C-alpha positions in Angstrom: 18.6 -7.6 -25.3 20.6 -4.4 -25.9 19.5 -1.7 -23.5 19.1 1.8 -24.6 19.0 3.0 -20.9 22.1 2.9 -18.9 22.2 1.3 -15.7 24.7 3.2 -13.3 26.5 0.9 -10.5 27.9 2.6 -7.6 31.3 1.7 -8.5 31.4 4.3 -10.9 30.7 6.9 -8.6 33.1 5.6 -5.5 36.5 4.5 -7.0 38.2 5.9 -3.9 35.4 5.3 -1.3 35.5 3.5 1.8 33.2 0.8 0.1 32.0 0.1 -3.8 28.5 -0.1 -1.9 28.2 3.3 -0.8 28.4 7.0 -2.2 27.3 10.0 -1.0 28.0 13.6 -2.6 26.3 17.0 -2.3 24.2 17.4 -5.6 26.0 20.2 -7.0 29.4 18.5 -6.9 27.8 15.3 -7.9 26.4 16.9 -11.0 29.3 18.7 -11.8 31.6 15.6 -11.7 29.1 13.4 -13.0 26.9 15.2 -15.4 27.8 12.8 -18.7 26.6 9.9 -16.9 23.1 11.5 -15.8 22.2 13.8 -18.6 19.9 11.0 -20.3 17.4 8.7 -18.6 19.0 6.3 -16.7 18.4 3.6 -13.5 20.7 2.6 -11.1 21.5 -0.6 -9.6 21.3 0.3 -5.9 19.0 2.4 -4.0 19.3 5.7 -4.8 18.2 8.6 -1.8 18.2 12.4 -2.9 17.1 15.4 -0.5 17.1 18.6 -1.9 18.2 21.9 0.3 17.7 24.5 -2.3 16.8 24.8 -6.2 13.7 23.9 -8.3 12.5 21.5 -11.0 11.0 18.3 -12.0 11.8 14.7 -11.5 10.7 11.9 -13.8 10.5 8.7 -12.2 9.1 5.5 -14.1 7.0 7.8 -15.9 5.6 9.8 -13.3 6.6 13.5 -13.0 7.4 14.9 -9.5 8.0 18.4 -8.5 11.5 19.6 -6.7 11.4 22.0 -4.5 13.7 22.6 -0.8 12.5 19.9 1.1 11.7 17.3 -1.8 13.1 13.8 -0.8 13.0 10.5 -3.3 13.7 7.1 -2.5 14.0 5.2 -5.7 14.6 1.2 -5.6 16.9 -0.2 -8.1 15.7 -0.5 -12.0 13.7 2.4 -11.6 14.0 4.7 -14.5 14.5 8.3 -13.9 15.7 12.1 -14.8 15.5 15.4 -13.8 15.5 18.8 -15.0 16.7 21.0 -12.3 17.4 24.7 -11.7 21.4 25.9 -11.6 21.2 26.4 -7.9 19.7 23.0 -7.1 21.6 21.7 -4.1 21.1 19.0 -1.5 22.3 15.6 -0.9 22.4 12.2 -3.2 23.4 8.9 -2.2 23.5 5.3 -3.0 23.5 2.3 -1.0 23.2 -1.7 -1.5 21.8 -4.2 0.7 24.6 -4.6 3.4 23.7 -1.5 4.8 20.7 -3.5 6.7 22.1 -6.8 6.8 21.6 -6.7 10.6 19.1 -4.1 10.6 16.1 -6.1 9.8 13.9 -4.0 12.0 14.0 -0.8 10.6 13.3 -2.1 7.2 10.2 -4.4 8.5 8.9 -0.9 10.2 9.6 1.0 7.0 7.2 -1.2 5.2 4.6 -1.5 7.5 3.9 2.1 6.4 5.0 1.8 2.7 2.2 1.5 0.5 3.7 1.3 -2.6 6.8 1.6 -4.2 5.7 4.9 -6.2 4.5 6.2 -3.0 7.8 5.8 -1.5 9.4 7.8 -4.3 8.7 11.0 -3.1 8.1 12.5 0.1 7.9 16.4 1.2 9.9 17.2 4.8 10.5 20.5 5.5 13.8 21.6 5.9 13.2 23.3 9.3 11.4 20.3 10.8 13.9 17.4 10.6 17.4 16.6 11.5 18.2 15.2 7.7 20.4 18.0 6.7 22.7 17.5 9.7 22.4 13.8 9.8 23.8 13.8 5.5 26.3 16.6 6.3 27.8 14.2 8.8 27.8 11.2 6.5 29.3 13.4 3.8 32.3 14.1 6.2 32.5 10.7 7.0 32.6 9.0 4.0 35.0 11.6 2.7 37.6 11.3 5.8 37.8 7.2 5.6 38.6 6.7 9.1 38.7 3.5 11.0 35.2 1.9 10.9 33.4 4.0 8.6 31.7 1.4 7.0 29.6 0.7 10.4 29.1 4.4 11.3 27.8 4.9 7.7 25.4 2.3 8.4 24.3 3.9 11.4 23.8 7.5 9.8 21.9 5.9 7.0 19.3 4.3 9.6 19.0 7.5 11.0 17.9 8.6 7.4 15.2 6.1 6.9 14.1 6.7 10.5 13.2 10.3 9.6 11.5 8.8 6.6 9.8 6.8 8.8 8.4 9.4 10.8 6.7 11.3 7.9 5.3 8.1 6.8 3.9 7.6 10.4 2.5 11.0 10.4 1.1 10.6 7.3 -0.5 7.3 7.6 -2.6 6.7 11.1 -3.2 3.3 11.4 -5.4 1.1 13.8 -4.0 -1.5 15.2 -6.3 -3.8 14.1 -5.4 -2.5 10.5 -1.3 -3.1 10.7 -2.1 -6.9 9.9 -2.9 -5.5 6.3 0.6 -4.0 5.7 2.5 -7.0 6.5 0.0 -8.9 4.0 0.1 -6.3 1.3 3.9 -6.6 1.6 4.0 -10.1 1.6 2.0 -10.0 -1.6 4.2 -6.9 -3.4 7.2 -8.9 -2.7 5.9 -11.8 -4.2 4.5 -9.9 -7.5 7.6 -8.5 -8.2 9.2 -11.8 -8.8 6.2 -13.4 -10.2 4.6 -10.7 -12.3 5.8 -12.1 -15.8 4.7 -15.7 -15.3 1.6 -15.2 -13.2 -1.2 -12.8 -13.0 -4.1 -14.8 -11.7 -5.2 -13.4 -8.0 -6.2 -16.9 -7.1 -2.6 -17.8 -7.4 -0.9 -15.3 -5.2 -3.6 -15.7 -2.8 -2.8 -19.3 -2.6 0.9 -18.6 -2.2 0.1 -16.1 0.7 -2.3 -18.9 2.3 -5.0 -16.6 1.9 -8.4 -16.8 0.1 -8.4 -14.4 -3.2 -11.3 -13.0 -1.4 -8.9 -11.7 1.4 -6.5 -10.6 -0.6 -8.1 -8.3 -2.5 -9.7 -7.1 0.9 -6.3 -6.3 2.2 -4.8 -5.0 -1.2 -8.2 -2.5 -1.8 -7.6 -1.3 2.1 -4.0 -0.2 1.5 -4.2 1.1 -2.1 -7.8 1.6 -3.1 -7.4 -0.6 -5.9 -8.4 -4.5 -6.8 -5.5 -7.0 -6.4 -5.9 -7.5 -10.1 -5.2 -4.0 -11.0 -2.2 -4.0 -9.2 -1.1 -6.7 -10.7 -1.7 -5.5 -14.3 -0.1 -2.2 -13.5 2.8 -3.8 -12.3 3.0 -5.8 -15.9 2.5 -2.4 -17.7 5.1 -0.5 -15.4 7.6 -3.3 -16.7 6.3 -3.0 -20.6 6.7 0.5 -20.4 10.2 0.1 -19.1 10.9 -2.0 -21.8 9.8 -0.1 -25.0 11.9 2.7 -23.5 14.9 0.9 -22.7 15.3 -2.1 -25.0 15.6 -2.6 -28.7 12.6 -5.2 -28.9 9.9 -5.1 -30.8 6.0 -4.9 -29.3 5.6 -8.4 -30.2 8.5 -9.8 -28.2 7.9 -7.6 -25.2 4.6 -8.9 -25.2 6.2 -12.2 -25.3 8.6 -11.7 -22.7 5.7 -10.8 -20.5 3.6 -13.8 -20.6 1.3 -12.8 -23.4 1.3 -15.1 -27.1 -1.1 -12.6 -28.2 -0.2 -9.2 -29.4 -3.4 -7.7 -30.0 -4.8 -8.9 -26.6 -1.7 -7.4 -24.8 -2.3 -4.0 -27.0 -5.5 -4.0 -25.6 -4.9 -4.0 -22.1 -1.6 -1.6 -22.5 -4.3 0.9 -23.9 -6.9 0.1 -21.4 -4.5 1.0 -18.5 -2.7 3.6 -20.2 -5.2 5.4 -22.4 -2.6 4.9 -25.5 -1.2 2.0 -27.7 2.4 0.8 -27.4 3.2 2.4 -30.3 1.7 5.7 -29.3 3.5 5.8 -26.1 6.9 5.0 -27.7 6.5 8.1 -30.1 5.5 10.4 -27.4 8.4 9.0 -25.1 11.1 8.8 -27.4 
């Protein structure tokens, strides 16, 4: 499969860093130095975090458009396709990190996941500049990254943990959850994790319910409570998201994409695609490319 959209690794940006698993820079410096990598839609092999302190524009993430303004924060997971149109005065911070940062920090990951509804909801947050410590933390992180002092890797891990705690506070303030409902978030995150690995081969609610040791009725109740959608809808939305990515990112024809996603009948796949997106795969390709 030939990719049309580049996958950027942290090594491209961190040739002289304390670790090839981590990179941070001020947005203006990053765009000036690496504009040739980021002029077109692309994806990253690691988590990407951006926080804007100045400027305006738009940020397209997996075919959804978000506004950029001072206080806009974005968290992208590996593989998400994104691009942006930003004003010349855009400023802030951009960082990439891999999983080593949290090898011994499972508690913060667990806390974040409790208040995370879906990846797409975590993509974008608004955090007012004067109501958080993000700018100070990120500026400290830039200086530590550039200074390359002894113990920088550990220190950077502690700083990025503080960044996630700031995000967590925003999520908690926006999602007041009764104690009785918190277990739903635990179950939903387990479902979402399983879905990410199984969506190409399994699409039945009964399969996911069985793997998660619950009834289909209870799984639907959990998903409905968290997302407002049925489990079937969430499963199909993940399949269609991958289909849209493949249309943009590969040179495969529609039949090959349908087959890779587990549909032997392209007509059936096309019908589902149109039902979920409002347009056919061919019309979507014409719109995007």
